[in-house]
Residue, then its C-alpha position, 0 to 999 in steps of 0.5 A: m500500500t502506498i499513499s501519495i498526497a499532493t496539495s494544490n489550490g487548497v485541495s488535497h489530492v490523495r492517491v491510494l495504490g494497493e491494498m486498503t486492508i487491516y494491515h495498512a489501516a493505521e498507517m493510512k489513517g495517520e496520513l489521510l486525516p491530517c489532510f482535513d487540517h491542511s486543506s479546504e477539500v479532499e479528493i481520494d483517487l481509488s483507481e489503483v486499490s487492488e483490495i479492500d476489507t472492512a478496515g479499509f471501508q471503515l477508513l473511508l467512512l471515517a474520512k466521510r465523517t471527518a469531512t462532514s464534521t469539519g465542513k470540508p468536501l470529500h470526493l471519492v473518484a475513479h473507483s477501482p473494481a474492488i471498491l465498486e464491489v464493496l460499495e455494491l455489496l454493502d449497498m453504500t454506493s450513494y452514501f458518499g455522494d460521488p458519481v460512480v461509473m459501473p463497469r459494463a457487463a460482459h456479454 
C-alpha cells in the first residue's frame, strides 16, 4: 500500500495504490486525516486499490465523517473494481455522494 498526497489550490489530492486492508489501516489513517487540517477539500483517487476489507471501508467512512464534521468536501473518484464491489455489496454506493461509473457487463 502506498499513499501519495499532493496539495494544490487548497485541495488535497490523495492517491491510494494497493491494498486498503487491516494491515495498512493505521498507517493510512495517520496520513489521510491530517489532510482535513491542511486543506479546504479532499479528493481520494481509488483507481489503483487492488483490495479492500472492512478496515479499509471503515477508513473511508471515517474520512466521510471527518469531512462532514469539519465542513470540508470529500470526493471519492475513479473507483477501482474492488471498491465498486464493496460499495455494491454493502449497498453504500450513494452514501458518499460521488458519481460512480459501473463497469459494463460482459456479454
